[in-house]
N, C-alpha and C positions, 0 to 999 in steps of 0.2 A: 342501819344496816340494810343493804340491798344486794340483790344478785341478778345476773343476766345469764341467759342460756341461749346459745345459738347452735343449730344443728342442720345437717343434711341427712335425711333419712330415706333409705331406699328399700324396696321389697321386691323379691322375685318369687312368684307362687306358681306351683304346678298342681292343678286340681286333679282329682282322681282320674287316672288313665293308665291302663295296663297294670293295675294293681299298685300304682305308685302315687303318693301324695307328698309334696315337698314344699318347704318354705325357707327362703334365705332372706334374712334381714340384716341390714348394715346401717350403722349410725356413726357419723363423723361429727363430733360436737366440741364445744368449748363452753365451760361454765366459770364465770368470774364472780367475785364478790367484793363489796366495799364494807368493811367491818371495823368497829372499834377494836384496837389491838394495843393494850397497854405495854406489851413487850417491845414495841417499836417506838414508843413515844409517850409513855405515861397515860394518864386518864384521858388526855386529849389526842392520843395517837390513833390515827385511822390508816387503814392499809387497803389498797386496791390490788388484788392478786387473784390467782386461781383459787377456786373453791376446793375444799377437801373432797368434794364429790365429783370433781372433774375427771371424766373418763373419756379421752378423746376418740378412741376407736372401740367399736363394739360390734362383733359379728356373731350372729346366731343362726344355726342351721338345724332344721328339724324335718323329719319325714317319717312316713309309714309305708311299708312295702308288704303286699300280700304275696307270700312265697308261692310260686306257680306249680304247686304239687297238689294233686287230688282230682276228684271228679270234675271234668270240664275244663281242666287247666292244662298247661303245656306238658307237664309230666304226670304220669299215672292218670291220664285223662279219663280212662274207662274204669277206674277203680270204683268199687262200691262197698257197701257194708263196712266191715271191721277195718279194712285197709284204709278206706277213705276217712273213716271216723278218726283214726289214729294219726295218719300222715297228712291228710288234707286240711286246708283252712288255717294254717299257721300264719302269723303275721309278726313283723318285727318293726320296732320304732327306734329312732335315735334322736338325740339332742346334743349338739355340739356348740359350746360357747367359748369364744375367744375374745378377750377384751384387754385393754390397757390396764396396767397396774394402778394402784391408788396413789395419790400425791402424798408426800410427807415433807417435813421441814427440818433442816439442820438447825440445831440450837447449841447454846453453851450451857454448862452445868452450874455456873455461879452467877451471883447478882452483880454483874459488871456495872450496870447503870446505877446501882445503889438505890433502887426504888422498891425493893421487896417483891418484885414481880418475877415469876419464873418463866422458863422457856424463852429467854432472850436470844436474839439472833447474833450470829457472827457477821464479820465482813468477808468479802471475797479476798483471797490472798493475792496481792498485787503481782507476786512472782509466779502465780499459777500453781497447779498441783504437781505431783510427782510424775516425771516423764516415763517412769517405769511401772506405773500403777497398772495392775491387772485385776479386774473385777472377780470376786470370789464370794463364797458364803461368809467368810470371816471379814471381808472388806468389800461390802456391796458398793460403796462409793468412796472416793478419795478424800479423807478428812484434811489432808494437807492443802487442799484447794480453798480452805477457809482459815481465818484467824479470828481470835477473840477481839472484839472492839476495844479501843482504849478505855481505861477506867473512867467511870462516870459518863459514858456515852452509850448510845444505842447502836446496835449493829444494823446494817443496811440490807442484808439478804432477805428477800421476800419469802413469804410462806408458800408451801406446796410447790416448790420448784423442782423437786426430785420425785422420782416415780419408782414404785416397787415393781416386782416381777410381773410379767404377763400372766393374766388369769386364763387357765386352760382347763376345760372340763368336758369329758366325753361320756355321756350316759346312753344306755341302750336297754331295750326290753324285748322279750320274746313271749308271745302269748297266743292262746287259742280258746275258743268257746266250743265245748262239747255239748251237743244237743241230745238230751235224754228223754225218755218217755214222759208223757204228761206235760209237754211243753216246758219242762224244767231245763236249766242250763247250768253246766259246771264250767267255770272259767278258771283257767290256769295262767299264771303270769310269772315270768322270771325277769328280774330287774337287776341291772348292774350300774352303779354310780361310780364315775371315774374309772370306767372299765379298763383303760390302759394303765391305770395307776400312775398317771403323770403327776409330777410334783410341781406345784406353783407356790412360790415363797411369799410370805408376808413382808411388810416393810421392815428394814433393819432398825436397830437402835441408832438414833441420829444425834446424840450428844457428842459433839466433836472433841470435847475435853475429857471424855471418859475413856478408860483403858479398854472397855468393851465396845467402843464405838464401831458402828457400821456393820456389825455382825447380824446375820439373819438367824433367828432362833425359833421360827415357827413357820407353818405353811398356811396358805389361804384356802386350800381345797383339801377335804379329808381324803385319806387313802381309800383304795378300792373297797366298795361295799356291795355285796350280792345278797339279794333276798328273793324268796319265793312266796307266792300267795295262791290260795284256792278260794273261790267264792261260788256258793251254790244258790241259785235262784229257782224258786218253785212256786 
C-alpha cells in the first residue's frame, strides 16, 4: 500500500498593525493511494484511486482585532479610570474554515461476486442517471447512475469518487484583561463555535441497493455553542 500527496500551499499574513493581525491560508491538493482492495478483485485486487483523506480545497482565515476604544485609541481616547477599565482594551478573534467535503464510495448491499467480501462496487449505468434528478437531503446523489455488476463479477466504480457537503465553520471570541491591584489580572473571554449556526452535512448512506440510499442523516459540524470563561492570575 502506498500514497502520494501533491499540493499548492499559499499564505497571506498581516502582522500587527493598527490593532489588526490576520492570516489567510489556502491549500489546493490531491491525495491518491494504491491499496489492496478485495471488494474489487478478491485477495489479489489492488486499486489506485483517491484517498479517503483527499480534501482538494482548504481555506482557513484567522485574525485578531484590538477594538479602538479606550485611552489612547480612536474612540474615548482621553478616558481614564473606571471608563477606560471597563470599555477599553477589548479584543476580538475569529477563525473561519472552509474546505471540501470528504470522499465516499457507492457500494452494493449484496455479495454479487460471491466471495464473502462486503462493500463491493457497482458499475456505472450505461444509460446514465435520471435527467430529472435534483440533489436533496433525502437523495444526495443519484443512485440510478449506478447498476449492480452481473452475478459473479466485480463492479468497476472506483473508491472515493463522490464527495460530501462542503465543511463550513465560523468561530469567534471576545475577550479582555482587567488589570487589578498587586499586578493581578482578571481575564474574561466569550467564545462562540459555529457562531452562524451553519449546517454542514456528513456523507450520505451510499448503498445503492438500499431503500434508504443516498439520504443524509447527520452533520459534520456541531450546532452553535457559546461559552464564557474567567481566569484570575495573581
